[in-house]
C-alpha positions as CSV (number, residue, x, y, z in Angstrom):
1,M,102.8,108.8,117.8
2,N,99.9,111.5,117.4
3,D,101.6,112.6,114.3
4,I,101.1,109.2,112.7
5,R,97.5,109.2,113.5
6,E,97.1,112.5,112.0
7,L,98.7,111.1,108.8
8,Y,96.5,108.2,108.5
9,Q,93.5,110.0,109.2
10,E,90.0,108.1,108.8
11,M,89.4,109.1,105.2
12,I,92.7,108.3,103.9
13,L,92.2,104.7,105.5
14,D,89.1,104.7,103.9
15,H,89.9,105.5,100.3
16,S,92.9,103.1,100.8
17,R,90.5,100.1,101.6
18,S,87.8,101.1,99.4
19,P,89.3,103.3,96.5
20,R,86.9,105.0,94.3
21,N,87.2,104.8,90.3
22,F,89.6,101.9,90.8
23,G,89.8,99.7,87.8
24,P,89.3,100.2,83.9
25,R,86.3,102.0,83.3
26,G,84.5,103.0,80.0
27,Q,86.6,104.5,77.5
28,H,89.8,106.7,77.9
29,N,92.0,108.5,75.4
30,L,94.9,109.2,77.6
31,S,97.0,107.0,80.0
32,A,100.1,107.0,81.8
33,K,102.1,104.8,84.4
34,G,103.8,105.7,87.3
35,Y,106.3,103.8,89.7
36,N,107.8,104.5,93.0
37,P,110.8,102.3,93.3
38,L,111.6,103.3,96.9
39,C,108.4,101.7,98.1
40,G,106.9,99.8,95.2
41,D,104.1,101.8,94.3
42,D,102.8,101.7,91.0
43,V,99.7,103.3,89.4
44,E,98.2,103.6,86.0
45,I,96.1,106.5,85.2
46,H,93.3,106.7,82.6
47,V,91.6,109.9,81.4
48,L,88.8,110.7,79.1
49,R,89.7,114.3,78.2
50,T,87.1,116.1,75.8
51,P,88.2,118.0,72.9
52,D,87.9,121.2,74.9
53,G,90.2,119.8,77.8
54,V,87.6,118.7,80.4
55,V,88.6,115.7,82.4
56,K,85.3,113.9,81.8
57,E,86.2,110.6,83.1
58,I,89.3,109.4,85.3
59,C,90.4,106.0,86.9
60,F,93.4,104.4,88.1
61,E,94.7,100.9,88.5
62,G,97.8,99.6,90.4
63,S,98.8,98.8,94.0
64,G,100.7,100.8,96.9
65,C,100.7,102.0,100.3
66,A,97.7,103.6,102.2
67,I,98.8,107.1,101.2
68,S,99.4,106.5,97.4
69,T,96.2,104.7,97.0
70,A,94.0,107.2,98.8
71,S,95.6,110.1,97.1
72,A,94.8,108.4,93.7
73,S,91.2,107.8,94.9
74,I,90.5,111.3,96.1
75,L,92.3,112.8,93.0
76,T,89.9,110.9,90.8
77,G,86.8,112.4,92.7
78,V,88.2,116.0,93.0
79,L,89.4,116.3,89.5
80,M,86.5,114.7,87.4
81,G,84.7,117.4,85.4
82,R,87.2,119.9,85.7
83,G,89.4,121.7,82.8
84,E,93.1,120.8,82.4
85,E,94.4,124.3,83.4
86,E,92.5,123.8,86.6
87,V,93.7,120.3,87.3
88,R,97.3,121.7,87.2
89,E,96.6,124.5,89.5
90,I,95.1,122.1,91.9
91,F,98.2,119.7,91.4
92,A,100.5,122.8,92.0
93,G,98.7,123.7,95.4
94,F,98.5,120.0,96.7
95,R,102.4,119.6,95.7
96,Q,103.0,122.8,97.7
97,M,100.9,121.5,100.7
98,V,102.3,118.0,101.1
99,S,105.7,119.1,100.6
100,G,105.6,122.1,102.9
101,Q,106.9,124.5,100.2
102,G,105.4,127.8,100.1
103,E,102.1,129.2,100.8
104,G,99.8,127.0,98.7
105,P,96.0,126.7,99.4
106,T,95.1,124.9,102.7
107,G,91.9,123.6,104.1
108,E,89.2,125.0,101.9
109,G,91.2,125.8,99.2
110,L,91.8,122.0,98.3
111,G,88.8,120.4,99.9
112,K,89.1,116.7,100.6
113,L,92.8,117.0,99.6
114,A,93.5,118.7,102.9
115,V,93.6,115.3,104.4
116,F,97.2,114.9,103.3
117,S,98.4,118.2,104.9
118,G,100.1,115.9,107.4
119,V,102.2,114.3,104.9
120,K,104.8,117.4,104.9
121,Q,106.1,116.0,108.4
122,F,107.1,112.9,106.8
123,P,109.3,113.6,103.8
124,A,109.5,109.9,102.7
125,R,105.8,109.9,102.0
126,V,105.6,112.9,99.8
127,K,106.4,110.8,96.9
128,C,103.6,108.4,97.7
129,A,101.2,111.2,98.0
130,T,102.2,112.7,94.6
131,L,102.9,109.7,92.4
132,A,99.3,109.5,90.9
133,W,99.4,113.3,90.4
134,H,102.5,113.2,88.5
135,T,101.2,110.3,86.4
136,L,98.1,112.2,85.6
137,I,100.1,115.3,84.5
138,Q,102.1,113.0,82.2
139,A,99.0,111.4,80.7
140,L,97.6,115.0,80.4
141,S,100.8,115.9,78.5
142,G,100.5,113.2,76.2
143,I,104.0,111.9,77.2
144,E,104.3,108.0,77.0
145,E,107.2,107.7,79.2
146,E,106.7,106.0,82.6
147,V,106.6,108.3,85.8
148,R,109.5,107.5,88.3
149,T,109.7,109.4,91.5
150,E,113.3,108.4,92.0
């Protein structure tokens, strides 16, 4: 039971109950949709990327479990104002951390995202934690196909 409490840390619950950057906001020039058919999580990411590749604005819409919603919420705060290359590097480290593969950055290296480190103990939840991330990468790549985790 202690592992489950670690997974749903206070920050995850807070971002799930009161997601940041939720709902359509201002202008965007990139969007993508993602869906996890296993648990029903769905997300739509909207991004305003500057001509020089900086994520100026990012927001999301959708519904999902606490992990999925919190991941999308924290993602928006962490990545706003960063360049696309840095966004991709952070995603790679996040994916390594939650899947338990490799020696990706931990703790300080991922900042607030480190709260998801316990996800690796629950393999079925990795897709919940990474859905918004895969959807964001799809948007940045300009691919209009819906992201599916299955």
